[in-house]
N, C-alpha and C positions, 0 to 999 in steps of 0.2 A: 707674419710679418709685424716688426715693432712699430709703433705710434709715430716715432720719430723718423723712421725710413719711410713710412706712408706720407708723412707731412713733406719730408722732402722731395719725394717723387711727385706729389700733387704740386709744389711748388715749382718744379723744374717744368713740369709739364704745361702748368699755367704760363710760365714766361715762355717757354717755346710757342705757344698757341698765341699770345700775344704778338710776339715778333713776326710770326708769320702773317698775321692779320694786317699790322702795321706794313709790312713790306709789300703785300697785295695792295693795300691802300695807296702808298706811296707811288707803285709801278703803274697803278691804274689812273690816278688823276695828278699826280705831281711831277715826276721824273722815271725817263725811262732810257734804257741803254740799247744802243744799236750798234750793227756791225755793218760797216761800208762794204757791199757785195761788189761793186763794179768801179770800172774808172770814168763813170761821167761825170765826176766832180774834181777830176784831176786839174791842177796841182793841189787845190784846197785840202781835198780828202783823197787818202790813197785807198785801194782796196786793203780791206783788213784793218784798216782804222776802226777805232771803236769811241764812239761819241755818246754823251749825255744829251737827251732832248727834254725840254721844259715843256710840259704838257699843260700848263695851265696860265700862262703867260697871256695868249690870246684871249682869254676872259677879261683881261684887264686891259689891254690894249690890241689896237688893229697891227694886223702884220704890215710890214714897211718893204718896200724893194730894198735889196740886199741882204735880207734876213735869209739866213739858211735853213730851210725849212723841212720837216717830214710830213708826208700826206699819204693816204691811201691812194694807190693808183685809179685814175678815172677807168682804166679797162679792164682791173682786175682788183676790186675792193680789198682782198685777202693780202695782197703784197703791199709794203710800204716802200716810198722812194723817198729819196733826200735830193733837193735841187736849190737853186738859188731863185728867190723870189725877185721878179722883174717889174710886174704890174699889178696894180689892184683894181677893183670894179671901178668903172667908169673911165679907165685912162686908156689912150690910143698907143697902140704899140706897132713898130715897123723895124724889120732889119734890113739894113741897106748898105751894102759893101762891107759886111763883116761887122757891122757895128750896131748897137741896139739904141733906138731913139724911142723915147715914151713922151707922148704929149708934144712931140716936135724936137724935143731936145735929147742931145746925146748924152747917154749915161757914161759916165767916166770914172765914178768913184765906185769902191768896194768891189773893184776888180773888172767891172764891165769893159772900160775902155781898153784894158790890156789883152784883152782877148778876142780870136776872130770868131764871130758866130755864122756858120753856115746857113744858107738858105735851103732848108729842107722841109719836106712835110706841107700839110694843107695850111697849115697856120705859120709857115716862116717863108713864104714865097718873096723872092727879091723885090724890095720897095713897095709892097702891098702893106697898106696899113688897116688894122682892125681895132675895135674897141672891145676891151673885156667886160662881160656881162655882169649885173648884179649878182652879188654873192659869189664872184668868181675870181681866180688869181692865175696870172701867166707866169709859169715858171721854166726856167733853164738850167740845164747842167753846165758847168763852168767849161767841161771839155766837149763841145758842142759836135765835134765829129764823132763822138763816141757815146752819145747821149738820146734815150728816147726821152722826150720831153713834150710841153706844150705846142711845140713846132708840129708834132705830129697827131697828138689826140686831144689838143684845145686846152680849155680851161679847166682849173681843179676848183671843183665846188668848195665852198666853205666848209661844209659838212664834212668833208674829207680830209681837213687839216687835223693834223696831230699835234704838232708843236714846232718849237724854235730849237736848231742845235745851239747848244751853249757851250760845251765843253769836251775836247778832245783829250782823252786820258789814255788812250793805248795805240801805238807803242811809246812807251816811256820818253824817249828822245823826241817825239812830237808833241808831247803835251801842251795845251795852251788853251786858253778861254777864248771863244768866238763872241764878234760883237754881235 
């Protein structure tokens, strides 16, 4: 092989190796793509939608109610779920007549007031109030009739939090930035 050819092959190999390492670092620590598998977040997110999740934002700020978050399932840590964050540690939650109350106040912004939340599961009984434990989060799917969420398995531990959904990129006609 000629020296120029060897140098060219080496240059391409180095470039490809660097690209792969950078892609792995970005996917592991910065941003990851996810596909929505179910209708639990309808109408906000539909089955087959693809989103980007910011995996480092919660290192700089606390998760806030209203955030759409990706986390490892408390029941099966190998599965990632996406839901809306309703309450954080120390907050009191109650679902009454289809509405969510946090610390005694009706949640009406970020889509909470426009949806009916069914009373189901151990942590969603009608009118029962409970407090989110330290290092925990209470999450609900926007489509509560078709969502397995905190009403069933309780609270998401902080260590299970993956990140915040920030961009819906597929299908093209639904492209948008999430708050």
